[in-house]
PDB file of N, CA, C and O in Angstrom:
ATOM      1  N   MET A   1     -34.027 -47.797   9.513  1.00  0.00           N
ATOM      2  CA  MET A   1     -35.071 -47.908  10.465  1.00  0.00           C
ATOM      3  C   MET A   1     -36.080 -46.763  10.297  1.00  0.00           C
ATOM      4  O   MET A   1     -37.186 -46.957   9.793  1.00  0.00           O
ATOM      5  N   PHE A   2     -35.670 -45.576  10.731  1.00  0.00           N
ATOM      6  CA  PHE A   2     -36.529 -44.407  10.555  1.00  0.00           C
ATOM      7  C   PHE A   2     -35.984 -43.557   9.417  1.00  0.00           C
ATOM      8  O   PHE A   2     -34.772 -43.432   9.246  1.00  0.00           O
ATOM      9  N   ALA A   3     -36.850 -43.003   8.679  1.00  0.00           N
ATOM     10  CA  ALA A   3     -36.437 -42.096   7.604  1.00  0.00           C
ATOM     11  C   ALA A   3     -35.981 -40.787   8.244  1.00  0.00           C
ATOM     12  O   ALA A   3     -36.580 -40.338   9.222  1.00  0.00           O
ATOM     13  N   PRO A   4     -34.925 -40.168   7.704  1.00  0.00           N
ATOM     14  CA  PRO A   4     -34.480 -38.892   8.278  1.00  0.00           C
ATOM     15  C   PRO A   4     -35.595 -37.856   8.191  1.00  0.00           C
ATOM     16  O   PRO A   4     -36.402 -37.861   7.261  1.00  0.00           O
ATOM     17  N   LEU A   5     -35.619 -36.964   9.186  1.00  0.00           N
ATOM     18  CA  LEU A   5     -36.652 -35.950   9.227  1.00  0.00           C
ATOM     19  C   LEU A   5     -36.492 -34.939   8.094  1.00  0.00           C
ATOM     20  O   LEU A   5     -37.480 -34.413   7.581  1.00  0.00           O
ATOM     21  N   ASP A   6     -35.255 -34.671   7.709  1.00  0.00           N
ATOM     22  CA  ASP A   6     -35.000 -33.682   6.653  1.00  0.00           C
ATOM     23  C   ASP A   6     -34.474 -34.417   5.428  1.00  0.00           C
ATOM     24  O   ASP A   6     -33.333 -34.879   5.415  1.00  0.00           O
ATOM     25  N   MET A   7     -35.288 -34.519   4.426  1.00  0.00           N
ATOM     26  CA  MET A   7     -34.902 -35.248   3.220  1.00  0.00           C
ATOM     27  C   MET A   7     -33.971 -34.427   2.322  1.00  0.00           C
ATOM     28  O   MET A   7     -33.303 -34.985   1.452  1.00  0.00           O
ATOM     29  N   HIS A   8     -33.922 -33.117   2.525  1.00  0.00           N
ATOM     30  CA  HIS A   8     -33.136 -32.247   1.648  1.00  0.00           C
ATOM     31  C   HIS A   8     -31.863 -31.741   2.335  1.00  0.00           C
ATOM     32  O   HIS A   8     -31.325 -30.704   1.947  1.00  0.00           O
ATOM     33  N   GLY A   9     -31.392 -32.441   3.321  1.00  0.00           N
ATOM     34  CA  GLY A   9     -30.215 -32.019   4.074  1.00  0.00           C
ATOM     35  C   GLY A   9     -28.969 -31.900   3.210  1.00  0.00           C
ATOM     36  O   GLY A   9     -28.194 -30.956   3.365  1.00  0.00           O
ATOM     37  N   GLU A  10     -28.771 -32.837   2.314  1.00  0.00           N
ATOM     38  CA  GLU A  10     -27.580 -32.816   1.460  1.00  0.00           C
ATOM     39  C   GLU A  10     -27.630 -31.639   0.492  1.00  0.00           C
ATOM     40  O   GLU A  10     -26.619 -30.971   0.273  1.00  0.00           O
ATOM     41  N   ALA A  11     -28.784 -31.385  -0.078  1.00  0.00           N
ATOM     42  CA  ALA A  11     -28.926 -30.247  -1.005  1.00  0.00           C
ATOM     43  C   ALA A  11     -28.702 -28.932  -0.263  1.00  0.00           C
ATOM     44  O   ALA A  11     -28.065 -28.014  -0.780  1.00  0.00           O
ATOM     45  N   ARG A  12     -29.238 -28.853   0.968  1.00  0.00           N
ATOM     46  CA  ARG A  12     -29.047 -27.638   1.754  1.00  0.00           C
ATOM     47  C   ARG A  12     -27.572 -27.456   2.129  1.00  0.00           C
ATOM     48  O   ARG A  12     -27.064 -26.335   2.126  1.00  0.00           O
ATOM     49  N   ALA A  13     -26.894 -28.547   2.449  1.00  0.00           N
ATOM     50  CA  ALA A  13     -25.466 -28.479   2.769  1.00  0.00           C
ATOM     51  C   ALA A  13     -24.663 -28.010   1.555  1.00  0.00           C
ATOM     52  O   ALA A  13     -23.729 -27.219   1.687  1.00  0.00           O
ATOM     53  N   ASP A  14     -25.034 -28.500   0.379  1.00  0.00           N
ATOM     54  CA  ASP A  14     -24.352 -28.054  -0.849  1.00  0.00           C
ATOM     55  C   ASP A  14     -24.585 -26.570  -1.088  1.00  0.00           C
ATOM     56  O   ASP A  14     -23.670 -25.842  -1.473  1.00  0.00           O
ATOM     57  N   LEU A  15     -25.804 -26.134  -0.858  1.00  0.00           N
ATOM     58  CA  LEU A  15     -26.126 -24.717  -1.018  1.00  0.00           C
ATOM     59  C   LEU A  15     -25.345 -23.863  -0.015  1.00  0.00           C
ATOM     60  O   LEU A  15     -24.849 -22.787  -0.349  1.00  0.00           O
ATOM     61  N   HIS A  16     -25.247 -24.362   1.209  1.00  0.00           N
ATOM     62  CA  HIS A  16     -24.493 -23.652   2.251  1.00  0.00           C
ATOM     63  C   HIS A  16     -23.012 -23.556   1.869  1.00  0.00           C
ATOM     64  O   HIS A  16     -22.405 -22.493   2.000  1.00  0.00           O
ATOM     65  N   ARG A  17     -22.440 -24.647   1.404  1.00  0.00           N
ATOM     66  CA  ARG A  17     -21.024 -24.630   0.979  1.00  0.00           C
ATOM     67  C   ARG A  17     -20.812 -23.669  -0.178  1.00  0.00           C
ATOM     68  O   ARG A  17     -19.815 -22.946  -0.209  1.00  0.00           O
ATOM     69  N   ALA A  18     -21.730 -23.652  -1.123  1.00  0.00           N
ATOM     70  CA  ALA A  18     -21.604 -22.735  -2.263  1.00  0.00           C
ATOM     71  C   ALA A  18     -21.690 -21.280  -1.802  1.00  0.00           C
ATOM     72  O   ALA A  18     -20.957 -20.426  -2.301  1.00  0.00           O
ATOM     73  N   ALA A  19     -22.578 -20.996  -0.859  1.00  0.00           N
ATOM     74  CA  ALA A  19     -22.702 -19.628  -0.337  1.00  0.00           C
ATOM     75  C   ALA A  19     -21.433 -19.225   0.406  1.00  0.00           C
ATOM     76  O   ALA A  19     -20.945 -18.109   0.232  1.00  0.00           O
ATOM     77  N   ARG A  20     -20.895 -20.122   1.232  1.00  0.00           N
ATOM     78  CA  ARG A  20     -19.652 -19.814   1.962  1.00  0.00           C
ATOM     79  C   ARG A  20     -18.485 -19.616   0.999  1.00  0.00           C
ATOM     80  O   ARG A  20     -17.663 -18.719   1.188  1.00  0.00           O
ATOM     81  N   LEU A  21     -18.416 -20.444  -0.022  1.00  0.00           N
ATOM     82  CA  LEU A  21     -17.351 -20.308  -1.011  1.00  0.00           C
ATOM     83  C   LEU A  21     -17.458 -18.965  -1.721  1.00  0.00           C
ATOM     84  O   LEU A  21     -16.441 -18.316  -1.969  1.00  0.00           O
ATOM     85  N   SER A  22     -18.657 -18.546  -2.047  1.00  0.00           N
ATOM     86  CA  SER A  22     -18.870 -17.255  -2.694  1.00  0.00           C
ATOM     87  C   SER A  22     -18.433 -16.110  -1.765  1.00  0.00           C
ATOM     88  O   SER A  22     -17.787 -15.161  -2.209  1.00  0.00           O
ATOM     89  N   MET A  23     -18.790 -16.206  -0.473  1.00  0.00           N
ATOM     90  CA  MET A  23     -18.396 -15.166   0.486  1.00  0.00           C
ATOM     91  C   MET A  23     -16.877 -15.116   0.638  1.00  0.00           C
ATOM     92  O   MET A  23     -16.283 -14.039   0.676  1.00  0.00           O
ATOM     93  N   LEU A  24     -16.261 -16.281   0.724  1.00  0.00           N
ATOM     94  CA  LEU A  24     -14.799 -16.324   0.847  1.00  0.00           C
ATOM     95  C   LEU A  24     -14.130 -15.761  -0.402  1.00  0.00           C
ATOM     96  O   LEU A  24     -13.117 -15.067  -0.311  1.00  0.00           O
ATOM     97  N   HIS A  25     -14.696 -16.058  -1.563  1.00  0.00           N
ATOM     98  CA  HIS A  25     -14.151 -15.527  -2.813  1.00  0.00           C
ATOM     99  C   HIS A  25     -14.202 -14.005  -2.808  1.00  0.00           C
ATOM    100  O   HIS A  25     -13.234 -13.349  -3.193  1.00  0.00           O
ATOM    101  N   GLU A  26     -15.327 -13.440  -2.375  1.00  0.00           N
ATOM    102  CA  GLU A  26     -15.456 -11.983  -2.298  1.00  0.00           C
ATOM    103  C   GLU A  26     -14.437 -11.384  -1.336  1.00  0.00           C
ATOM    104  O   GLU A  26     -13.865 -10.332  -1.620  1.00  0.00           O
ATOM    105  N   ARG A  27     -14.203 -12.038  -0.207  1.00  0.00           N
ATOM    106  CA  ARG A  27     -13.208 -11.542   0.758  1.00  0.00           C
ATOM    107  C   ARG A  27     -11.806 -11.553   0.155  1.00  0.00           C
ATOM    108  O   ARG A  27     -11.029 -10.621   0.362  1.00  0.00           O
ATOM    109  N   VAL A  28     -11.486 -12.613  -0.593  1.00  0.00           N
ATOM    110  CA  VAL A  28     -10.171 -12.707  -1.232  1.00  0.00           C
ATOM    111  C   VAL A  28     -10.015 -11.599  -2.271  1.00  0.00           C
ATOM    112  O   VAL A  28      -8.965 -10.961  -2.351  1.00  0.00           O
ATOM    113  N   VAL A  29     -11.056 -11.373  -3.062  1.00  0.00           N
ATOM    114  CA  VAL A  29     -11.000 -10.322  -4.086  1.00  0.00           C
ATOM    115  C   VAL A  29     -10.799  -8.957  -3.426  1.00  0.00           C
ATOM    116  O   VAL A  29      -9.988  -8.161  -3.899  1.00  0.00           O
ATOM    117  N   LYS A  30     -11.526  -8.675  -2.340  1.00  0.00           N
ATOM    118  CA  LYS A  30     -11.363  -7.394  -1.632  1.00  0.00           C
ATOM    119  C   LYS A  30      -9.954  -7.264  -1.070  1.00  0.00           C
ATOM    120  O   LYS A  30      -9.363  -6.186  -1.120  1.00  0.00           O
ATOM    121  N   ARG A  31      -9.415  -8.351  -0.537  1.00  0.00           N
ATOM    122  CA  ARG A  31      -8.064  -8.308   0.020  1.00  0.00           C
ATOM    123  C   ARG A  31      -7.044  -8.029  -1.071  1.00  0.00           C
ATOM    124  O   ARG A  31      -6.112  -7.251  -0.869  1.00  0.00           O
ATOM    125  N   PHE A  32      -7.218  -8.665  -2.236  1.00  0.00           N
ATOM    126  CA  PHE A  32      -6.313  -8.399  -3.354  1.00  0.00           C
ATOM    127  C   PHE A  32      -6.392  -6.943  -3.796  1.00  0.00           C
ATOM    128  O   PHE A  32      -5.377  -6.341  -4.147  1.00  0.00           O
ATOM    129  N   GLU A  33      -7.591  -6.381  -3.780  1.00  0.00           N
ATOM    130  CA  GLU A  33      -7.746  -4.966  -4.145  1.00  0.00           C
ATOM    131  C   GLU A  33      -7.019  -4.071  -3.148  1.00  0.00           C
ATOM    132  O   GLU A  33      -6.388  -3.091  -3.543  1.00  0.00           O
ATOM    133  N   LYS A  34      -7.103  -4.400  -1.853  1.00  0.00           N
ATOM    134  CA  LYS A  34      -6.392  -3.617  -0.830  1.00  0.00           C
ATOM    135  C   LYS A  34      -4.883  -3.726  -1.017  1.00  0.00           C
ATOM    136  O   LYS A  34      -4.160  -2.734  -0.913  1.00  0.00           O
ATOM    137  N   VAL A  35      -4.416  -4.941  -1.295  1.00  0.00           N
ATOM    138  CA  VAL A  35      -2.979  -5.151  -1.502  1.00  0.00           C
ATOM    139  C   VAL A  35      -2.517  -4.390  -2.737  1.00  0.00           C
ATOM    140  O   VAL A  35      -1.446  -3.783  -2.723  1.00  0.00           O
ATOM    141  N   ASP A  36      -3.310  -4.413  -3.802  1.00  0.00           N
ATOM    142  CA  ASP A  36      -2.963  -3.700  -5.022  1.00  0.00           C
ATOM    143  C   ASP A  36      -2.898  -2.193  -4.756  1.00  0.00           C
ATOM    144  O   ASP A  36      -1.989  -1.514  -5.234  1.00  0.00           O
ATOM    145  N   HIS A  37      -3.856  -1.678  -3.999  1.00  0.00           N
ATOM    146  CA  HIS A  37      -3.860  -0.250  -3.663  1.00  0.00           C
ATOM    147  C   HIS A  37      -2.619   0.109  -2.827  1.00  0.00           C
ATOM    148  O   HIS A  37      -1.979   1.132  -3.065  1.00  0.00           O
ATOM    149  N   SER A  38      -2.292  -0.737  -1.856  1.00  0.00           N
ATOM    150  CA  SER A  38      -1.107  -0.492  -1.031  1.00  0.00           C
ATOM    151  C   SER A  38       0.168  -0.549  -1.860  1.00  0.00           C
ATOM    152  O   SER A  38       1.085   0.244  -1.645  1.00  0.00           O
ATOM    153  N   ALA A  39       0.230  -1.478  -2.802  1.00  0.00           N
ATOM    154  CA  ALA A  39       1.410  -1.582  -3.671  1.00  0.00           C
ATOM    155  C   ALA A  39       1.554  -0.333  -4.528  1.00  0.00           C
ATOM    156  O   ALA A  39       2.669   0.139  -4.753  1.00  0.00           O
ATOM    157  N   ASP A  40       0.434   0.209  -5.011  1.00  0.00           N
ATOM    158  CA  ASP A  40       0.482   1.459  -5.778  1.00  0.00           C
ATOM    159  C   ASP A  40       1.009   2.604  -4.915  1.00  0.00           C
ATOM    160  O   ASP A  40       1.797   3.425  -5.384  1.00  0.00           O
ATOM    161  N   ALA A  41       0.573   2.660  -3.653  1.00  0.00           N
ATOM    162  CA  ALA A  41       1.041   3.714  -2.744  1.00  0.00           C
ATOM    163  C   ALA A  41       2.542   3.583  -2.481  1.00  0.00           C
ATOM    164  O   ALA A  41       3.249   4.588  -2.412  1.00  0.00           O
ATOM    165  N   VAL A  42       3.023   2.363  -2.336  1.00  0.00           N
ATOM    166  CA  VAL A  42       4.452   2.139  -2.116  1.00  0.00           C
ATOM    167  C   VAL A  42       5.246   2.550  -3.346  1.00  0.00           C
ATOM    168  O   VAL A  42       6.301   3.170  -3.217  1.00  0.00           O
ATOM    169  N   GLU A  43       4.762   2.220  -4.530  1.00  0.00           N
ATOM    170  CA  GLU A  43       5.458   2.611  -5.761  1.00  0.00           C
ATOM    171  C   GLU A  43       5.503   4.128  -5.902  1.00  0.00           C
ATOM    172  O   GLU A  43       6.519   4.681  -6.324  1.00  0.00           O
ATOM    173  N   THR A  44       4.420   4.801  -5.553  1.00  0.00           N
ATOM    174  CA  THR A  44       4.388   6.265  -5.619  1.00  0.00           C
ATOM    175  C   THR A  44       5.391   6.868  -4.646  1.00  0.00           C
ATOM    176  O   THR A  44       6.117   7.800  -4.991  1.00  0.00           O
ATOM    177  N   ALA A  45       5.429   6.333  -3.428  1.00  0.00           N
ATOM    178  CA  ALA A  45       6.378   6.830  -2.430  1.00  0.00           C
ATOM    179  C   ALA A  45       7.822   6.566  -2.863  1.00  0.00           C
ATOM    180  O   ALA A  45       8.695   7.411  -2.667  1.00  0.00           O
ATOM    181  N   ALA A  46       8.067   5.405  -3.446  1.00  0.00           N
ATOM    182  CA  ALA A  46       9.419   5.089  -3.910  1.00  0.00           C
ATOM    183  C   ALA A  46       9.838   6.020  -5.044  1.00  0.00           C
ATOM    184  O   ALA A  46      10.985   6.463  -5.095  1.00  0.00           O
ATOM    185  N   ASP A  47       8.915   6.318  -5.949  1.00  0.00           N
ATOM    186  CA  ASP A  47       9.220   7.265  -7.032  1.00  0.00           C
ATOM    187  C   ASP A  47       9.542   8.646  -6.471  1.00  0.00           C
ATOM    188  O   ASP A  47      10.478   9.301  -6.930  1.00  0.00           O
ATOM    189  N   ALA A  48       8.771   9.091  -5.485  1.00  0.00           N
ATOM    190  CA  ALA A  48       9.024  10.397  -4.870  1.00  0.00           C
ATOM    191  C   ALA A  48      10.380  10.405  -4.165  1.00  0.00           C
ATOM    192  O   ALA A  48      11.103  11.400  -4.216  1.00  0.00           O
ATOM    193  N   PHE A  49      10.725   9.296  -3.508  1.00  0.00           N
ATOM    194  CA  PHE A  49      12.015   9.202  -2.831  1.00  0.00           C
ATOM    195  C   PHE A  49      13.165   9.256  -3.829  1.00  0.00           C
ATOM    196  O   PHE A  49      14.159   9.943  -3.598  1.00  0.00           O
ATOM    197  N   VAL A  50      13.032   8.537  -4.930  1.00  0.00           N
ATOM    198  CA  VAL A  50      14.088   8.535  -5.950  1.00  0.00           C
ATOM    199  C   VAL A  50      14.241   9.933  -6.538  1.00  0.00           C
ATOM    200  O   VAL A  50      15.358  10.410  -6.739  1.00  0.00           O
ATOM    201  N   GLU A  51      13.115  10.586  -6.812  1.00  0.00           N
ATOM    202  CA  GLU A  51      13.190  11.957  -7.339  1.00  0.00           C
ATOM    203  C   GLU A  51      13.876  12.889  -6.359  1.00  0.00           C
ATOM    204  O   GLU A  51      14.697  13.718  -6.752  1.00  0.00           O
ATOM    205  N   ALA A  52      13.541  12.756  -5.082  1.00  0.00           N
ATOM    206  CA  ALA A  52      14.125  13.634  -4.064  1.00  0.00           C
ATOM    207  C   ALA A  52      15.619  13.396  -3.912  1.00  0.00           C
ATOM    208  O   ALA A  52      16.370  14.340  -3.666  1.00  0.00           O
ATOM    209  N   THR A  53      16.058  12.168  -4.051  1.00  0.00           N
ATOM    210  CA  THR A  53      17.482  11.879  -3.877  1.00  0.00           C
ATOM    211  C   THR A  53      18.311  12.262  -5.091  1.00  0.00           C
ATOM    212  O   THR A  53      19.529  12.405  -4.986  1.00  0.00           O
ATOM    213  N   HIS A  54      17.669  12.430  -6.239  1.00  0.00           N
ATOM    214  CA  HIS A  54      18.413  12.793  -7.440  1.00  0.00           C
ATOM    215  C   HIS A  54      18.423  14.296  -7.715  1.00  0.00           C
ATOM    216  O   HIS A  54      19.082  14.739  -8.655  1.00  0.00           O
ATOM    217  N   GLN A  55      17.713  15.082  -6.922  1.00  0.00           N
ATOM    218  CA  GLN A  55      17.708  16.525  -7.116  1.00  0.00           C
ATOM    219  C   GLN A  55      18.937  17.129  -6.441  1.00  0.00           C
ATOM    220  O   GLN A  55      19.380  16.638  -5.403  1.00  0.00           O
ATOM    221  N   PRO A  56      19.489  18.193  -7.028  1.00  0.00           N
ATOM    222  CA  PRO A  56      20.665  18.822  -6.404  1.00  0.00           C
ATOM    223  C   PRO A  56      20.288  19.451  -5.066  1.00  0.00           C
ATOM    224  O   PRO A  56      19.190  19.982  -4.894  1.00  0.00           O
ATOM    225  N   THR A  57      21.210  19.378  -4.142  1.00  0.00           N
ATOM    226  CA  THR A  57      21.002  19.941  -2.811  1.00  0.00           C
ATOM    227  C   THR A  57      21.472  21.390  -2.802  1.00  0.00           C
ATOM    228  O   THR A  57      22.535  21.698  -3.341  1.00  0.00           O
ATOM    229  N   ILE A  58      20.704  22.269  -2.204  1.00  0.00           N
ATOM    230  CA  ILE A  58      21.088  23.674  -2.080  1.00  0.00           C
ATOM    231  C   ILE A  58      21.755  23.838  -0.723  1.00  0.00           C
ATOM    232  O   ILE A  58      21.172  23.514   0.311  1.00  0.00           O
ATOM    233  N   MET A  59      22.978  24.342  -0.739  1.00  0.00           N
ATOM    234  CA  MET A  59      23.757  24.439   0.493  1.00  0.00           C
ATOM    235  C   MET A  59      24.388  25.822   0.624  1.00  0.00           C
ATOM    236  O   MET A  59      24.555  26.535  -0.366  1.00  0.00           O
ATOM    237  N   ALA A  60      24.733  26.188   1.843  1.00  0.00           N
ATOM    238  CA  ALA A  60      25.335  27.496   2.107  1.00  0.00           C
ATOM    239  C   ALA A  60      26.843  27.444   1.914  1.00  0.00           C
ATOM    240  O   ALA A  60      27.476  26.431   2.213  1.00  0.00           O
ATOM    241  N   ASP A  61      27.422  28.535   1.416  1.00  0.00           N
ATOM    242  CA  ASP A  61      28.864  28.664   1.224  1.00  0.00           C
ATOM    243  C   ASP A  61      29.459  29.198   2.524  1.00  0.00           C
ATOM    244  O   ASP A  61      29.146  30.322   2.918  1.00  0.00           O
ATOM    245  N   PRO A  62      30.313  28.417   3.205  1.00  0.00           N
ATOM    246  CA  PRO A  62      30.853  28.871   4.490  1.00  0.00           C
ATOM    247  C   PRO A  62      31.839  30.046   4.355  1.00  0.00           C
ATOM    248  O   PRO A  62      32.131  30.705   5.353  1.00  0.00           O
ATOM    249  N   SER A  63      32.351  30.320   3.160  1.00  0.00           N
ATOM    250  CA  SER A  63      33.304  31.412   2.997  1.00  0.00           C
ATOM    251  C   SER A  63      32.608  32.762   2.942  1.00  0.00           C
ATOM    252  O   SER A  63      33.268  33.793   3.066  1.00  0.00           O
ATOM    253  N   ARG A  64      31.317  32.783   2.763  1.00  0.00           N
ATOM    254  CA  ARG A  64      30.566  34.043   2.741  1.00  0.00           C
ATOM    255  C   ARG A  64      30.190  34.418   4.164  1.00  0.00           C
ATOM    256  O   ARG A  64      30.220  33.585   5.070  1.00  0.00           O
ATOM    257  N   SER A  65      29.837  35.680   4.347  1.00  0.00           N
ATOM    258  CA  SER A  65      29.494  36.135   5.693  1.00  0.00           C
ATOM    259  C   SER A  65      28.172  35.509   6.130  1.00  0.00           C
ATOM    260  O   SER A  65      27.338  35.153   5.296  1.00  0.00           O
ATOM    261  N   VAL A  66      27.990  35.379   7.426  1.00  0.00           N
ATOM    262  CA  VAL A  66      26.811  34.742   7.978  1.00  0.00           C
ATOM    263  C   VAL A  66      25.568  35.598   7.728  1.00  0.00           C
ATOM    264  O   VAL A  66      24.464  35.061   7.629  1.00  0.00           O
ATOM    265  N   GLY A  67      25.725  36.885   7.627  1.00  0.00           N
ATOM    266  CA  GLY A  67      24.600  37.780   7.423  1.00  0.00           C
ATOM    267  C   GLY A  67      23.921  37.604   6.087  1.00  0.00           C
ATOM    268  O   GLY A  67      22.747  37.946   5.945  1.00  0.00           O
ATOM    269  N   ARG A  68      24.615  37.090   5.120  1.00  0.00           N
ATOM    270  CA  ARG A  68      24.022  36.889   3.798  1.00  0.00           C
ATOM    271  C   ARG A  68      23.210  35.598   3.782  1.00  0.00           C
ATOM    272  O   ARG A  68      23.546  34.628   4.460  1.00  0.00           O
ATOM    273  N   SER A  69      22.150  35.605   3.004  1.00  0.00           N
ATOM    274  CA  SER A  69      21.294  34.424   2.935  1.00  0.00           C
ATOM    275  C   SER A  69      21.376  33.744   1.577  1.00  0.00           C
ATOM    276  O   SER A  69      20.482  32.980   1.213  1.00  0.00           O
ATOM    277  N   GLN A  70      22.455  34.015   0.811  1.00  0.00           N
ATOM    278  CA  GLN A  70      22.587  33.376  -0.494  1.00  0.00           C
ATOM    279  C   GLN A  70      23.013  31.926  -0.310  1.00  0.00           C
ATOM    280  O   GLN A  70      23.814  31.600   0.566  1.00  0.00           O
ATOM    281  N   MET A  71      22.465  31.075  -1.145  1.00  0.00           N
ATOM    282  CA  MET A  71      22.769  29.647  -1.072  1.00  0.00           C
ATOM    283  C   MET A  71      23.544  29.257  -2.339  1.00  0.00           C
ATOM    284  O   MET A  71      23.290  29.787  -3.421  1.00  0.00           O
ATOM    285  N   THR A  72      24.473  28.342  -2.188  1.00  0.00           N
ATOM    286  CA  THR A  72      25.292  27.883  -3.293  1.00  0.00           C
ATOM    287  C   THR A  72      25.195  26.350  -3.345  1.00  0.00           C
ATOM    288  O   THR A  72      25.313  25.695  -2.309  1.00  0.00           O
ATOM    289  N   PRO A  73      24.988  25.784  -4.503  1.00  0.00           N
ATOM    290  CA  PRO A  73      24.949  24.314  -4.598  1.00  0.00           C
ATOM    291  C   PRO A  73      26.262  23.719  -4.138  1.00  0.00           C
ATOM    292  O   PRO A  73      27.331  24.222  -4.482  1.00  0.00           O
ATOM    293  N   GLY A  74      26.188  22.667  -3.374  1.00  0.00           N
ATOM    294  CA  GLY A  74      27.396  21.973  -2.915  1.00  0.00           C
ATOM    295  C   GLY A  74      27.764  22.250  -1.465  1.00  0.00           C
ATOM    296  O   GLY A  74      28.700  21.640  -0.948  1.00  0.00           O
ATOM    297  N   TRP A  75      27.058  23.149  -0.796  1.00  0.00           N
ATOM    298  CA  TRP A  75      27.374  23.489   0.592  1.00  0.00           C
ATOM    299  C   TRP A  75      26.132  23.278   1.468  1.00  0.00           C
ATOM    300  O   TRP A  75      25.006  23.497   1.020  1.00  0.00           O
ATOM    301  N   THR A  76      26.343  22.861   2.695  1.00  0.00           N
ATOM    302  CA  THR A  76      25.225  22.625   3.607  1.00  0.00           C
ATOM    303  C   THR A  76      25.121  23.752   4.620  1.00  0.00           C
ATOM    304  O   THR A  76      26.032  24.568   4.760  1.00  0.00           O
ATOM    305  N   LEU A  77      24.010  23.783   5.316  1.00  0.00           N
ATOM    306  CA  LEU A  77      23.815  24.795   6.357  1.00  0.00           C
ATOM    307  C   LEU A  77      24.501  24.361   7.646  1.00  0.00           C
ATOM    308  O   LEU A  77      24.586  25.154   8.584  1.00  0.00           O
ATOM    309  N   GLY A  78      24.982  23.152   7.718  1.00  0.00           N
ATOM    310  CA  GLY A  78      25.685  22.678   8.899  1.00  0.00           C
ATOM    311  C   GLY A  78      24.739  22.229   9.999  1.00  0.00           C
ATOM    312  O   GLY A  78      25.120  22.207  11.169  1.00  0.00           O
ATOM    313  N   LEU A  79      23.517  21.871   9.644  1.00  0.00           N
ATOM    314  CA  LEU A  79      22.542  21.451  10.658  1.00  0.00           C
ATOM    315  C   LEU A  79      22.630  19.986  10.910  1.00  0.00           C
ATOM    316  O   LEU A  79      21.885  19.456  11.733  1.00  0.00           O
TER     317      LEU A  79
END
């Protein structure tokens, strides 16, 4: 009956979808970068934890007098 007022509506809709898809793609890429950065931080923390757990512990010898501050591996301060 009547011709539509906007003859380029479909082309504009396609352009809009392409722009939204591009924006969503950028958001996904940024999110992946954040996840990758967080994963690197977790790996660094895990490496530090493993290193800390494999180092020998310095502990106090209970047979020595309390006045001395010498530490012997294998004994704790009792804290």
